[in-house]
Each structure stands twice: as structure tokens, then as C-alpha cells.
C-alpha angles and dihedrals in degrees: 000000000000114000098181118060111262114254111270120220127193092227114072093213090061092053090049090052092048090055094046094052094042092056090050092049093050093043102040110013110036093056093057089065089082089057092054097059092109099024128066095217145015112276123233095270093049090051093046089054093048091047092053092049093046088054091050089048094057091247095122127126092340096167098047107108120258089240087068095053100265140100099277095207116190122245090254090056091043086053091059089047094050093046094052092044090051089060088084120068090221113091123046124219087268097051098072090110087089085079093056140296113324111232110153132200094294097054094039091058095056120124140199120342093002089055093051094046100043118009098043095051087049093054093046090052094245097114139034123216132199135199109234109189106113119090134186091259099024116060108113089026105045090168089071091059117143102205107114133200115192120186119235112176107302098349140062119226104220123200130172147073131273120199139191091021120165117232092006095136098057105022119121093212141359136223098230129193118209141168112256098165112030092192095060105030106156090014094067103308103104121078133190124231138185106228126188106226094214090067120124111266097036124118126177137192136176100211097137120087106187110188094317098326123108108223121185143212127229124200121197117196112186092319114185112227121185111244087231086069091069112116114229112323128335110275097025094098095095093054091045092052094048088052090055093044091051086059092048091051092052090048092051091049091052094048089049088056090051093050090049094052099050093043091053089047091054093044095048088054092045096049090054090057105032109088128193129173090003099309144079107262090229087074091068117100092223091058096044091052092052090053094043090053091048095054093047091052092047089054096046089045090054095050091048089050095049092044091054091047095048092051093047087052089053091055093245121143107268106181094115093041098048089049094051096044094046090046101046094038096050099038092050095040088059091050092046093044090048094048088051091049088048093052088051090056112195090348091068092056093051126100085235087074127064090211094089090054092053090048090055093046096048092043089060089051090066086069109028121077087021127341114252098244093050093049090050091051092046092049092048093049092049090048093050091048091053095056117101 
């Protein structure tokens, strides 16, 4: 039973989507929390079962454009979806492929031969893609990446290493970002390539376990990439990556809202029942203030997230908005979830409670899709630069 009021949206279709996804989460995902007490993630059998139920429920490839034969939901609608799914401590941020193939804005905008060779097989479930931007010394500062692509005739020679890449061990191809003009870099010197990962000169490993997720490393040693595998024009890669990352930041913000809401619900129920020194702990002012702050932060984070998504849907510049939504939602979610764990005491640390899983997931959000400190610095610099 929901303790907090369900979020309200002005558009009836968003409320209908919210209700539909919430029913699915309550029926199909939350019961799985008990099965994950001793396992960090769903196994293949469990994921396959969830995938089939999601397909039957109509929650399949929601964000793939209508022109590609799917539902083509807006970012605002997808924010509602991501928030509701995140209310269950079952799927990590990298597990959303249970709701259909993950393509992303770069692949979904492919045309012609590249669309036929890469996007269509992904949507058909025949191929898996991965996003390869992060490097050992270029995470928060992607413009400093060292991976190079030099053109020789009708091929590019690609050399470098990408690290902490989701799905690197089993992906069929990667969206690889490499420097094509060292003098320009972020100002038009980084390009995006589609690289088949069975090409000569590529080695892969999955040596990095990040809070339950296996992330991989891909090494490119003079890999020959056909020039036709360049996405867009040479030098447009950095802009493509930033567009994709903006989507990721909105998703993280929405997921943080979902985690906040569920943890607050669990905690409000717990403080009614937990008694110390002859009274429910929920009657103590310190506890009440923590919960009041939590609900205010949830509401504010949700408004920032939906504002960023709506402006992105309208085609407006959203660099400020996605930064603020991700920063505010994730930082306050971490505080709220930590407070909820604290109020549960040892029970919150126990595998019997899903709160410790929420805590781990939100803790990782403070680094992925832009570390908190880097985003704050970036936001401050942009604000200062805009002043007269």
C-alpha cells in the first residue's frame, strides 16, 4: 500500500502511465526483492521472466521512436516510467534492457546503411551495443580522452583503451568516441564510430566489479574501422555524447526520485511500529523532521526532473536543467535514503531490508553520469560566464 500520495501530472496520459507501471512494479518487481537477499542482481532466468511479463504488459521499447515501429514516449513520459521502476530495489540502472533493447539517441538517429547494419539488429534483439567513452584517465573530463582515430584512405586506424564500459564483455559492437583532431577536441575534434568488437586488434576484459555490476575494458590496437562507420560528420562525436549523457542524467534523477519515495514509504511504516522507551519513534520530533525534509526534497527533485525532461522534449537547450536535476535529485536522494537507513537501525543494514540496496545504487549515482563535484563546478562556471 502506498503511504505517500502518488505523483500528480497535468497530462492525463502521464498519470495513466504512472498507474500502469506502478501496478507492474508492485506485482512483478517488488516481490523479487526477497529473492535477491543473497544475490546482487537478477540471474538470466529471472530477467527473462521479467522481460516476458513486461512485453505482455505493453511496457516494451517505450522510448524507441514511433518511426521505428515502437511507442516513442517523450522524455517526460520516460521520466515517469524510470521513477516508478526505481521504486523496486531489483533492477540496477544498467538493467533496463528487461523492458526492451537499449538503443539510445545516437543509434536511434542512424540512417541508411548504418541503420540497417546496427540499429535494426539491436531492435530485433539480434545484437547488443555498448557506449564506449570513459577511459582510465578521462572519466569526468572526456575531452581529455587519449583514444585516437587517424584516417588513412577509406579507413580510420583506432588506438586506445576504454574502461568501465557496461556490456563490454558481450556486446557485438561499440559506439566509440575518439580524437580525430587533437587541436580541437571538444570544439569539434572528437568523433563517434561504430566498431564491431570482433575486429582484429580488439581485446576485452571484465575485471571491474562496481557495486554488483560487471564493467569491462576494451583495448583497441590499430583497429581498422571503415570510414562509412563514422556517425554523422567528423568532429560531431562530442556533441552526440553530451546529448546522450543529458538523457542519462534525466534518467538518473528520475530513478533517484523513485528510490526516495519507496524508502520514505518503508520508513514511515516502520517508525509507526518501532517502539523505544515506551513510544513509537515516529512521535519524536527529530524523526518527524527527517521525514518532513525527505518528502520536501522528493517533491523538489521531481519538479526539477520533469522540468528538464519537458524542456528537452521541446528542443530547448537543457545543459543547466539536466545538471541541476541530476545534482539535486541524486544528492538529496542519498541524504534521504541514508536517513531512512539510519532510522531503521541495524534492520536497515540487514539483507532482509531493501534499503541497503537503494543506498548502494544511489551512492553510485553520485559518480556516474557526472561526478557531483565536477557537475557543481561546471554549473558554477556556466552561471558565471552568463553574467553581464
